[in-house]
C-alpha positions as CSV (number, residue, x, y, z in Angstrom):
1,X,-10.2,-55.8,21.2
2,X,-14.0,-55.6,20.4
3,X,-15.3,-57.6,17.5
4,X,-16.7,-55.3,14.8
5,X,-20.4,-55.8,14.1
6,X,-21.5,-58.1,11.3
7,X,-22.5,-55.9,8.3
8,X,-26.3,-56.2,7.7
9,X,-27.5,-57.5,4.3
10,X,-29.7,-55.2,2.2
11,X,-32.3,-55.6,-0.6
12,X,-31.1,-54.7,-4.1
13,X,-34.5,-55.2,-5.8
14,X,-37.9,-56.8,-5.3
15,X,-41.1,-57.2,-7.2
16,X,-44.2,-59.5,-7.0
17,X,-42.2,-62.4,-8.4
18,X,-39.0,-62.4,-6.3
19,X,-36.2,-60.4,-4.7
20,X,-32.4,-59.9,-4.8
21,X,-30.3,-59.5,-1.7
22,X,-26.7,-58.4,-1.1
23,X,-25.2,-60.6,1.7
24,X,-22.3,-58.3,2.8
25,X,-21.0,-60.8,5.4
26,X,-20.3,-63.4,2.7
27,X,-19.9,-60.9,-0.1
28,X,-22.4,-62.7,-2.3
29,X,-25.6,-61.7,-4.1
30,X,-28.7,-64.0,-3.7
31,X,-31.8,-64.3,-5.9
32,X,-35.0,-65.5,-4.2
33,X,-38.3,-66.5,-5.7
34,X,-41.7,-65.2,-4.3
35,X,-41.8,-67.9,-1.7
36,X,-38.4,-66.9,-0.3
37,X,-36.5,-69.9,-1.8
38,X,-33.0,-69.2,-2.9
39,X,-32.8,-69.6,-6.7
40,X,-29.2,-68.6,-7.2
41,X,-26.1,-67.1,-5.5
42,X,-23.4,-65.2,-7.3
43,X,-20.1,-63.9,-5.8
44,X,-18.7,-62.4,-9.1
45,X,-21.8,-60.2,-9.3
46,X,-20.9,-58.6,-5.9
47,X,-18.2,-56.6,-7.8
48,X,-20.7,-55.0,-10.1
49,X,-21.7,-51.3,-9.7
50,X,-25.4,-51.9,-10.1
51,X,-27.8,-54.9,-10.3
52,X,-31.3,-54.6,-11.7
53,X,-34.1,-57.1,-12.4
54,X,-34.9,-57.9,-16.0
55,X,-38.7,-58.4,-16.7
56,X,-39.2,-60.1,-13.3
57,X,-37.1,-60.7,-10.2
58,X,-34.8,-62.5,-9.5
59,X,-33.8,-62.5,-13.2
60,X,-31.1,-59.8,-13.2
61,X,-28.4,-58.0,-15.2
62,X,-25.3,-56.7,-13.3
63,X,-23.1,-54.1,-14.9
64,X,-20.3,-51.7,-14.2
65,X,-17.5,-52.1,-11.7
66,X,-17.3,-51.1,-8.0
67,X,-13.5,-50.9,-8.4
68,X,-13.5,-48.6,-11.4
69,X,-16.7,-47.1,-12.5
70,X,-15.3,-46.0,-15.9
71,X,-13.8,-49.4,-16.8
72,X,-14.0,-50.1,-20.5
73,X,-15.3,-53.5,-21.5
74,X,-16.4,-54.6,-18.0
75,X,-18.6,-57.7,-18.8
76,X,-22.3,-57.7,-17.9
77,X,-23.5,-60.7,-15.9
78,X,-27.0,-61.9,-16.7
79,X,-28.9,-64.3,-14.5
80,X,-32.1,-66.2,-15.3
81,X,-32.8,-68.9,-12.7
82,X,-29.8,-71.2,-12.6
83,X,-28.5,-70.0,-16.0
84,X,-25.8,-67.4,-16.0
85,X,-24.2,-65.7,-19.1
86,X,-22.0,-62.7,-19.7
87,X,-22.1,-60.2,-22.5
88,X,-19.7,-57.5,-23.5
89,X,-20.2,-54.0,-21.9
90,X,-20.2,-50.8,-23.9
91,X,-19.0,-48.6,-21.0
92,X,-22.5,-48.6,-19.6
93,X,-24.2,-49.3,-16.3
94,X,-27.7,-50.6,-16.9
95,X,-30.4,-49.1,-14.6
96,X,-33.5,-50.7,-16.1
97,X,-33.9,-53.4,-18.7
98,X,-36.9,-55.0,-20.3
99,X,-34.8,-57.0,-22.8
100,X,-31.3,-56.4,-24.1
101,X,-32.4,-53.8,-26.6
102,X,-34.8,-51.9,-24.4
103,X,-33.1,-50.4,-21.4
104,X,-32.0,-47.3,-19.5
105,X,-28.2,-47.0,-19.2
106,X,-25.6,-44.7,-17.8
107,X,-22.5,-44.0,-20.0
108,X,-19.9,-42.9,-17.4
109,X,-17.1,-42.1,-19.8
110,X,-15.3,-39.0,-18.5
111,X,-15.5,-37.3,-21.9
112,X,-19.2,-37.4,-22.4
113,X,-21.2,-38.9,-19.4
114,X,-24.9,-39.3,-20.1
115,X,-28.1,-41.1,-19.2
116,X,-29.6,-42.9,-22.2
117,X,-32.8,-44.8,-23.1
118,X,-33.0,-47.4,-25.8
119,X,-36.0,-49.1,-27.4
120,X,-35.5,-52.2,-29.5
121,X,-31.8,-51.4,-29.9
122,X,-32.4,-47.8,-31.0
123,X,-31.3,-44.8,-28.9
124,X,-34.4,-42.7,-28.1
125,X,-33.1,-40.2,-25.5
126,X,-29.8,-39.0,-24.3
127,X,-29.1,-36.4,-21.6
128,X,-25.7,-35.2,-20.4
129,X,-24.6,-35.7,-16.8
130,X,-22.5,-33.1,-15.0
131,X,-19.7,-35.6,-14.2
132,X,-18.6,-39.2,-14.8
133,X,-19.1,-40.4,-11.1
134,X,-21.8,-42.9,-10.2
135,X,-25.0,-40.9,-9.5
136,X,-27.4,-41.5,-6.7
137,X,-30.0,-44.0,-7.9
138,X,-33.3,-44.4,-6.1
139,X,-35.8,-47.1,-7.4
140,X,-39.5,-46.4,-6.8
141,X,-42.8,-48.2,-7.2
142,X,-44.2,-49.0,-10.6
143,X,-40.8,-49.2,-12.3
144,X,-40.0,-45.6,-11.6
145,X,-36.5,-44.3,-10.9
146,X,-34.9,-41.1,-9.7
147,X,-31.3,-40.3,-10.7
148,X,-29.3,-37.4,-9.1
149,X,-25.9,-36.7,-10.7
150,X,-23.6,-34.3,-8.8
151,X,-20.2,-32.9,-9.6
152,X,-18.2,-29.8,-9.0
153,X,-19.7,-28.4,-12.2
154,X,-23.3,-28.8,-11.1
155,X,-26.2,-31.1,-10.4
156,X,-28.7,-32.8,-12.7
157,X,-31.8,-34.8,-11.7
158,X,-33.8,-37.1,-13.8
159,X,-37.1,-39.0,-13.3
160,X,-37.5,-42.3,-15.2
161,X,-41.0,-43.5,-15.7
162,X,-42.1,-46.9,-17.1
163,X,-44.1,-46.9,-20.3
164,X,-45.7,-49.8,-22.2
165,X,-42.8,-50.0,-24.7
166,X,-40.0,-49.2,-22.3
167,X,-39.1,-46.1,-20.2
168,X,-39.1,-42.3,-20.6
169,X,-36.5,-40.0,-19.0
170,X,-37.5,-36.6,-17.9
171,X,-35.1,-33.9,-16.6
172,X,-36.2,-32.2,-13.4
173,X,-35.7,-28.4,-13.5
174,X,-34.5,-28.1,-9.9
175,X,-30.7,-27.8,-10.0
176,X,-30.3,-27.7,-6.2
177,X,-31.6,-31.3,-5.5
178,X,-29.4,-33.5,-3.3
179,X,-31.9,-36.4,-3.2
180,X,-34.7,-37.6,-5.5
181,X,-37.4,-40.2,-5.5
182,X,-40.1,-41.2,-8.0
183,X,-43.4,-43.2,-8.3
184,X,-46.1,-43.4,-11.0
185,X,-46.9,-39.9,-12.0
186,X,-45.3,-38.3,-9.0
187,X,-41.8,-37.4,-7.9
188,X,-40.0,-35.4,-5.2
189,X,-36.6,-33.7,-4.9
190,X,-35.0,-32.6,-1.7
191,X,-32.4,-29.8,-1.2
192,X,-30.6,-28.8,2.0
193,X,-33.7,-27.5,3.8
194,X,-36.8,-28.7,2.1
195,X,-38.5,-31.3,-0.1
196,X,-40.7,-30.5,-3.1
197,X,-43.4,-33.0,-4.1
198,X,-44.6,-32.8,-7.7
199,X,-47.9,-34.2,-9.1
200,X,-46.8,-34.7,-12.7
201,X,-50.3,-35.0,-14.2
202,X,-51.6,-31.7,-12.7
203,X,-48.3,-29.9,-12.2
204,X,-49.2,-29.2,-8.6
205,X,-46.3,-28.9,-6.2
206,X,-46.1,-28.9,-2.4
207,X,-43.0,-27.7,-0.5
208,X,-42.3,-29.3,2.8
209,X,-39.7,-28.1,5.2
210,X,-37.3,-30.8,6.5
211,X,-33.5,-30.2,6.5
212,X,-30.9,-32.7,5.6
213,X,-33.0,-35.4,3.9
214,X,-30.9,-38.3,3.0
215,X,-33.5,-40.6,1.3
216,X,-37.1,-40.3,0.2
217,X,-40.0,-42.3,-1.3
218,X,-43.1,-41.2,-3.0
219,X,-46.4,-42.9,-4.0
220,X,-49.9,-41.7,-4.5
221,X,-50.1,-38.4,-2.6
222,X,-47.6,-39.4,0.0
223,X,-43.9,-38.6,0.8
224,X,-41.7,-40.5,3.1
225,X,-38.4,-38.7,4.0
226,X,-35.4,-40.0,6.1
227,X,-32.9,-37.8,7.9
228,X,-29.9,-38.9,9.9
229,X,-27.7,-36.6,12.0
230,X,-25.0,-37.0,14.6
231,X,-24.5,-34.5,17.5
232,X,-23.3,-34.3,21.1
233,X,-26.2,-36.6,22.2
234,X,-25.3,-39.2,19.6
235,X,-27.2,-40.3,16.5
236,X,-30.7,-39.1,15.7
237,X,-32.6,-40.7,12.8
238,X,-35.9,-39.3,11.7
239,X,-38.5,-40.7,9.3
240,X,-41.4,-38.4,8.4
241,X,-44.5,-39.4,6.5
242,X,-46.6,-36.7,4.8
243,X,-50.0,-37.0,3.0
244,X,-49.5,-33.9,1.0
245,X,-53.2,-33.8,-0.1
246,X,-54.6,-34.0,3.5
247,X,-51.7,-32.1,5.1
248,X,-51.3,-34.8,7.8
249,X,-48.6,-37.2,8.8
250,X,-46.4,-38.7,11.5
251,X,-42.8,-38.8,12.6
252,X,-40.5,-41.5,14.0
253,X,-37.4,-40.6,15.9
254,X,-34.7,-43.2,16.7
255,X,-31.1,-43.5,17.9
256,X,-30.7,-46.5,15.6
257,X,-30.1,-46.5,11.9
258,X,-33.4,-46.3,10.1
259,X,-34.7,-47.3,6.7
260,X,-38.2,-47.1,5.3
261,X,-40.4,-47.7,2.3
262,X,-43.9,-46.8,1.0
263,X,-46.4,-49.2,-0.5
264,X,-47.5,-48.4,-4.1
265,X,-50.7,-46.6,-3.0
266,X,-48.8,-44.4,-0.5
267,X,-51.2,-45.3,2.3
268,X,-48.9,-47.7,4.1
269,X,-45.3,-47.4,5.2
270,X,-42.7,-49.7,6.8
271,X,-40.0,-48.3,9.0
272,X,-37.0,-50.6,10.1
273,X,-35.1,-49.7,13.2
274,X,-32.4,-52.1,14.3
275,X,-34.0,-55.5,14.0
276,X,-37.7,-54.4,14.1
277,X,-39.9,-53.5,11.2
278,X,-43.0,-51.4,12.0
279,X,-45.8,-51.4,9.4
280,X,-47.8,-48.2,9.7
281,X,-51.1,-46.9,8.3
282,X,-53.1,-43.9,9.3
283,X,-55.2,-46.0,11.7
284,X,-52.7,-48.5,13.3
285,X,-49.3,-50.0,13.3
286,X,-47.8,-53.5,13.6
287,X,-44.3,-54.5,14.7
288,X,-42.4,-57.5,13.2
289,X,-39.2,-58.7,15.0
290,X,-36.1,-60.1,13.3
291,X,-36.1,-57.7,10.3
292,X,-33.1,-55.6,9.0
293,X,-34.6,-54.4,5.8
294,X,-38.0,-54.2,3.9
295,X,-39.2,-53.4,0.4
296,X,-42.7,-53.1,-1.0
297,X,-43.4,-54.8,-4.3
298,X,-45.8,-53.4,-7.0
299,X,-48.6,-55.7,-5.9
300,X,-48.5,-54.3,-2.4
301,X,-46.8,-57.3,-0.8
302,X,-43.9,-56.6,1.6
303,X,-40.5,-58.3,1.3
304,X,-38.9,-58.6,4.8
305,X,-35.1,-59.2,5.0
306,X,-33.8,-61.1,8.0
307,X,-30.3,-60.8,9.7
308,X,-29.1,-64.1,8.0
309,X,-29.9,-62.6,4.6
310,X,-33.0,-64.7,4.1
311,X,-36.4,-63.2,3.1
312,X,-40.0,-63.7,3.8
313,X,-43.1,-62.0,2.3
314,X,-46.4,-60.7,3.7
């Protein structure tokens, strides 16, 4: 009987200070400092529905439950260096947190699911979600976040932007979105056949045809979209980069699973195929072996994840 492949680790969060990795083989979450040194490891946190950095990575808060997303009173795990504490949950999954009183949170109670922002302990925004299931959450550069909540009753998409005092939640009018992504002052939503890029400052939109987008990233004037399909010829993964201002771009096709990310300026991208990361600009590209995942930090540095769940930075 063939031995099943070892599940690859993946990056949960990264910034200019550190990174957080889920090691699926050992079912443990690991916090690394900027130099790639392991600061902590936590097996209990692997049962959490979501993990996000607080102030700087790898300081984190983990909340919710993978086993039951609507569990009442599931404790939150807080990590700061070697110190670990727990605090009571209020049915929420924390998406972003500056400090305990300033955060963006999901309330997934079936009776009244919502996305909520708090500043200094005071609720400042609350928007209803169409259902209590865990939505699609896509972190972006500059502390931005896109949230797509779908249920049989409808779809709701939200863009969360970092502000000096906390975060602001903005509903996206498009009710057909299946995927969303966000960056500073830009966002994109993708439906079944196309993606719509929005410049939030000018209100200018650009529609790009690309069916079945499964993930996207936006920064500056650029959109990076991923598609994966399976047919008679096998798997086909596609990554497309678009500079929506110039109307130019490039495409990568692969039979491997593919992941990608954009740097905060939108001028550089990384595409990971199998165990190779390719760093691309408009002028050139560079391949790095022994990489299964990659994430850009807000300072433009690139965190590379290796098959043994260790990280390096360049």
